[in-house]
Phi, psi and omega in degrees: 000138174245147174210140182208159183240157176212139174280131178229150179283112181248034187299332184270354182287132183299319181292320179292320178305314182294321178299318185292317178302311181296317182297320181295314182303311184293322179297323178291315176304316182294320179295322179300314180299328178273000176071031179277137185286337183263038187296336178293330182262006183296135181229166175220165183305327185282358180281342179294142172283356181274136183222160189272133173252127183248124180251144180228144173220129186236137181201172173259145180302325184296341184261013178258122182227157182254123183242145175300144181234158181305133181296149182258121181293126181250186182297155177063022170080000179282153181241136178255129178275135186235156176238143180248129177283126181231126170266108191289335183213122182205167178224130184242154172213153178222139176231129179246123172058040181206079184303325178287326178290327180297320182295315179296322180290320175299313179300316187293317174298325181293316181290319181298325179269006179046061189294337183281353177281347185265149176284331178225125177244120187244139175244125181249108184226170174271192187278009189284119184299331184287328176295314178301318186294312184296314183285334169293323183283326186245333177263340175052055186286154172269335184223128176258132175237131176275125183303124183294332181295327177288317175303312176297325173302315177295323182295307187295321180297318176302316182304326185280344173275332181279324183239123181290332182280126182296319178299319179292318181300312183297316177295322177293315178298314184292324176305308187282331176292320176289324177300329183296327183286330186268322182230005180079198190277339188303309182293323179296317182294323175300311179303318184287327177293326175289322176298318184297344174282346182273154176285129178228173174288164181304312184291316183294324182292320178296320178292321179295314179298325178294323179286330175298309174304317183297309183295318181296321175297319188257012185305322180288336180267009181235033178274061189302318181301322180290316182299313178295326178296325181275356178083024180268156176287142178238357185213141178279000000 
């Protein structure tokens, strides 16, 4: 089972309109109580029109096949053969702005696919703690895999804070993203901890410490060499 979230603009949704109006009213009252002059411009997090959309897909690894794709022409007239991953049987669901409904949907999909009948249940997720909690409670997965696309994103984002030179930052990020596939999270975590001992600026220190915590939390879920060897998915 895979699950991932995305923020979408729901300004036209009646429920979101109500939430935003109530949030704006409370923020204005709070500003007035504090004697702030700009109370008309007071905002709260709930005043944003963006809400989370959570997508879920469930399938069997036996239903994943690699099909040939049209070759892509590269420089100097060479053609590169490519394979396209196809899931021949799957079920998708989407829940918008409703955490409780998301739990019910994961539970329903788990029961529909009789998840307890399988020897290995894999959850492929991003780093959101709430996603891991919900799928652990209702899908009862045996193995959790951190989507490598999210891991790569965090590494590259950190590199831009650590190194002002764009070329150096890109090279550092690329090196450690490739290393993840070869050796997993252990070497990266050791390297990050060594970097954390060095003096950095405030923003770079915060970003570096956040990446250390992120990798440390998910190091068991980032054993990509072993996952690939076993034929498990590592990216949504």
